[in-house]
N, C-alpha and C positions, 0 to 999 in steps of 0.2 A: 213609139213611146205611148204608153197607156194614158188614158184620160177618163174623167168622169163627166157625163152629161147629167145635169141636175135641173129638174123642173121644180122650182122653189115656190114658197108661199102656201104650202099645205100643212095642216095641223099634224103634229107627230104625237102619237100615243102608243103605249105598250110596255113591254118588259124586255130588258136587255141584261145579259150576264157578262161581267168583265172577264177578259182572258187573263192568262198569267202575266206577271210583271216582266216586261221586256228587260228592265234594268237589273232585275235579279237573275233572269234566265241567262244572260250573256256571260257574266263571271262564273255562274254555276257550271256552264258548259266547259269553261276553261279548267275547272277543277278536276276534270277527268284525267288530265295529264299527270296528276299527282299520285296515281295508283294504277296498278296493272289489273285491278278488278273492275267489273262493270258498275256503272252508275245509271239508275233509271230515274227519269224525271217525269213527274205527272204535271198536268196543266201547263205543258210547254207550248207557248204560242208559236204556231208555224208561220211566223212573219219573215219578211225579207232578211232582217239582220240575223235572225236565228238560223235561217237556211244558209246564209253566207258563212256564218261562224262554223256551222257543221261542215261546210265545204272546205274551209281552212283546216279544220281538225282532220277530216278525211284525207286530205292531201298529205298530212303529217303521218298518216298510217293508222289513225283511230278508226275503229269500227263504229259505224253510225247506223242505227236501226230504228225506224219509226214503227211502233207496235200497233196492233189492231185497236187498242183502246185509246189511241192518240197520244200515248206516252212515248218517250224517247229513251233509248238505251245507248250509251257510249261506252267503249272499252278501249283503253290505250295499252293493252297488254303487249309487251315486247317491242314497242316502237323504237326506232333508232332516230338519232338527231337528224333533222333536216331544216333548212331555212324555210320559214312560212312563206307561202306563195305571195309575192309582192302585189300582183294584180288583184287577188282576192282581198288582201289586207287593205288595199287602197279604197275599198268600197265601204268600209265600216270603221267607226271610231273604236269599237270594242276590240279591234286587233291589238291595241296597246296592252290589253289584259293578258297577252301571251308572255310578257316580260317576266312576271313573277313565276308562273309555273314552269316555263322553259328553263329558267335559271335553277329552279329547285330540282328539276328532274335531270337536266343534262349538264348544269354548271356553265352553260354558255348559251348565247342567243344572238342572232342577227335578224333584225326586224325592220322592215320598211316602215316609213312614217304612216300613221293611220289616216283614214279618210273620215267620212261622217258629215254631219250637218255643217253648213256654212253659217254660223251664228256669231262669229267673232273669234278672237284668239283663244285657243284652248291649250294652255301651257302644260308641259309635262315635268316641270321642275320638282313637284312634290314626289312623283314616282322616282325620279332620278336621285334626289337627295336621300330618300328613304332606302332605296336599294343600296346606295353607297354606305349608308349608316349600318346596314346589315352585313357589310363585308364585300359588296359587289364593286365591280369596276366597269364604268360605261364610257363610251365615246360616241359622238355624233358626227357623222359625215352625211352621205346621202341616205344613210339608214342608221339605226341604233345598234351598236355592237357592244355586247356585255359579256362578262364572265364573273364567276364566283367560285372560290375554292371551298370556303367554309361559311355557311350561313350563321352568323354570330348574333346571338340574342343580345339586345341592348335597348336603351331608351331611344325611341325615334320621335322627333318632334316635327309634325307635319306643318309646313308654313301656311297651309290652308286646309280646311276639312274636305279635301277632294274625295269624291266618291270613288272614282276609278283608281286614284292613288291609294286610298285605303284598301281597296280590293286587291290591287296588285301586291301590296305589302303583306296582306293576309295570306295570299296564295304562295308567297315566298317564306314568310316567317313561320308557318306551321311546321316547316322542316328544319328550324333553326337549332343550333346548339345552345342550350340554356333557355332563357326567357327573354322574349321581346315585348316591349310595351309601346303601343302606339298612342301618343298624346295628340289631342286635337283631331282625332279620327272622325270620319263621317259616321253618322248614325241613322241614315235613312232606312226604311223598312227593307229595301233590297240588300243593304249591307248586312242587316240582321239575318235575312234569309241565307246569304252566303255563309255567315258564321255558323248558322244552324246546320247547314249541309256539311261544312268542314268538320264540325264536332261529331256529326253522325258517321263521318269517315274515320274518326279516331283522333282528331285534333283536340287540343285542350285550350279553348278560348274562353275567357271570362270577361265580364264587363260588357256583355253584348247589349246593344241599345244605348250605350253611353259613348262619350267622346274619349274614353280611356280603355283601350282594349289590351288585355294581357294574354300573351300567347306563350304557353309552355311548349317548346319544341318536341316533336316526336320523330322517331326513326322512319316509321312506315305508316301509310294510310291505306284504308280498305275501301271496298265498294259500299254503296248505300242506295236507298230509295229516298227520293226527295220530292216534295210537292211545292211548286212555285206559287207564291202568294198572289192574290188578286192585284191587278194593275190599278193602283189608285190614281194614276194619270188618266187612265181610261174612265174611271169613275168620275173624276172631276170634269172631264170633257163632256160626258153625257149629262152631268148635272147642269152644266152651262147651256148645252143644247136644249135640254128639256125645259129649262126656265124661259126660253125665248120662242118655243115652237108651238105654243098655244094649247097643248093637250096635257095629259098626265103620263109621265114616264117613270117607271119603277126600275131601279138598278138592283139586281139580286146579288146575294152572296158577297157583299163587300166586307171589309174588315174595319169596322168603325174606329178602332184604336189607331189606325193609320191616318184618320181623316180629321182629327181635331182642329188643326190650324187651317186646313183647307176649307172646312165648313165655316169657321170663324171669319175667314177672309171673304169668302163668297157672300156671306151674310151682309157685307158692306155694300154689295151690289143689289141687295134685296132678294138674294137666292137663299131660301130657307126650306130645305127639304124635310119631310117627315121621316123619322127613323123608326122602323119596326124590326126588332131583332137585328139582323145583319142587312136588311133591305132598306133602301132609300127611295122615297117617292117625291117627285117634284111636280107642282101644279103650274104649268106654263100659261094658264089662262089668266093668272093674276098679274097685274102690272108691277114692274120692278121700279124701285126707287133707291138711289144711292144715299148712303149714310154720310152725313157731314161730321167733321171733328167737333169737339166741344168748342162752343163759342161761334158755331156756324161757319167755321173755316172749311175750305175744300179738302176732302180727305185724300190720303195717299195709300196705295197698295204697293208694298215692297216685296221683292223676292229675296231669298236668302238661303243659306244652308239649313238643313233640317234641324229643328222642327219648324222653321219659318216657312212661308208660302213658297212652294217649289217654282223655280224658273220655268220648268216645262209646262206649267199651267198658266203662265202669263198670257199667252196668245189667245187661248179660249176664253179667259176672263175678259179680255179686251173686247172680243166680239159681243159677249153678254152685256158689257157696259154700254155699247152703242145702242142697246135697246132699253136701257134703264134711265129713269128720269133723274137729272142732276149732272154733276161734273165730278170727275175723279182723276187724280194724277196716278200714273203707273210708273214706278221706278224700278227698272231692271238693273240690278247691281252687278250681275255676273258676266253677261255677254254683251259686247258693244254692237253686235249685229242682230240681236233678237228682235228689235223693234222695227227693223226696216221693212218688214212685210206689211206694215200698217198703211203704206202708200196704196196697196191694193184695196184695203177697206175704204180708204178715202175715195178711190176710183168708183166704188160701189155706193158712195153717198154717206159714209161714216163721217161724223163731225169730230175730227181728230187733229191735234196739233203735235207735230214731232218737234220737241224742244231741243233735243240733242240725242246722241246715239243711245242713251240710257233712259230717257224720260219722255213720256207723252202725256197729253191731256185729252180726255175723252168726255164729250158732252152728249147727252141723249135725252129722249130717244130720237133716233134718226131712221128714216125710211131707206132701206137698202135696195139697190137695183141690180139686176143680173149683169154679169160681165164674163169675159174670157180671162182666166187667171192662170198663173203658173205657181206650183207649189215649191217654195224654196227649201223647206225642211219639214221634218215629221210633224212638229207641233203647229207651226204656221199653216201647214197643209190642212190639218184637221180644222183649224179655225176658219179657213177659207171655205171648206165644205159646209161648215155651220152657217156662215154668212150666206152662201148660195142657197141653202135650204130654206131660209126665211125671206129671200128676195123673190118677189113675184116675177116669174118669167124663167127663161132657160139660161143657165150658166154652164161654162165648160171649164173644168179644172185640169190643166195639163200637168205632166210630170208626177203622176200620183204614186209612182213607185216609192217616192219619199214618204208618203203617208203609210203605205203598206209595209214599210220597214218597221213601223212601230205599232200599227193597229191591225189586229188579226180579224179577218172576215168583216171588215168595216162596211163593205157594200151590203152584205147579208144582214148585218145587225141594223143598219139604217133602214133597209127595206122592211125589216120586221116591225119597225116603228111607223111605217107608212110612207117613208120617203120615196120620192120618184127619182131614182138614181140609176144610171146605166153606165156600165164600164165598157169602154171601147179600146181595143188593142191598137 
């Protein structure tokens, strides 16, 4: 199992460019099943989850080709129905996104339960109820078995604005008879990206970027070229790292329109980058201070559905908070396992109180010490790397495949900022 050896306590400075958005890339890959024509994806991050998803699709008969310019071309021409490989599907949460396109193409699907991060219960009720509303029939045993004869356009009311639930329903509803309307749909930038790809393929989706998506069904879809948007999770991670690493870090080619609430929330920790065009620069030599609520009360940072602060950026913000003066409550509303990694930060010297599975209190600044740690999930793994980079001495991060599932070339990017980091197989 691979690990990182990190010699921490060194100032980090330089420039980094975010890769393509993992959460847009994965549903975009599944969209290839909706057409016999090729789709070419630019800025496709060659991370673990993308590679595994390509392996799943290749096993189904899809042609997978990485091009010389680092783009990726998929073509599902003439493929026949086959059950997706259970072992491959168990490695990634994104395998759940096969439900919609498999039903749309073949009218049936048998899918093993998905894998992915262990951050708490990740319900599939929204997928289930939406597919049934569109005319599908599903049953759950040791796997999910579904069929659909006619994809019937109708009003679909999502019981929560689930990102993957919205994406699955989009991948099914584009082939519906009539018009489907998704109410309480997710509206994250990666959902917008998927909608834009589907429209480029010939779909008719309106209301993009809102919580009400209107899909006029079409008979056939064609191939397309699509550029994956910059990963704002990676942007947020490098902002938090740059703010505590003592130097000046510039993040190139971001998409500021995606960052409004992220920047507003990080400002509560004292993180205030300078924006020039599409580039952000953070001065990590300035001391951080947490902002109190009106009346001097201890502030709270909440996670929530877009456009609220993303749950995937809670972990890195918590590490930044350990280096900021003051006290802050973090309230993770979505996953009851997200906060459990904080025991590792406490082991390193972080002043953190775990109140319950959803809430912690962080007081700072605290001196962090090196340790041997295990990465439990993608985002927590990145946060532990951040902590190790500012702790003077040598830390070892085990199980780093979790991090590499979501962050492309992370070792190379950190080395480019001056990090003393070495990967060991």
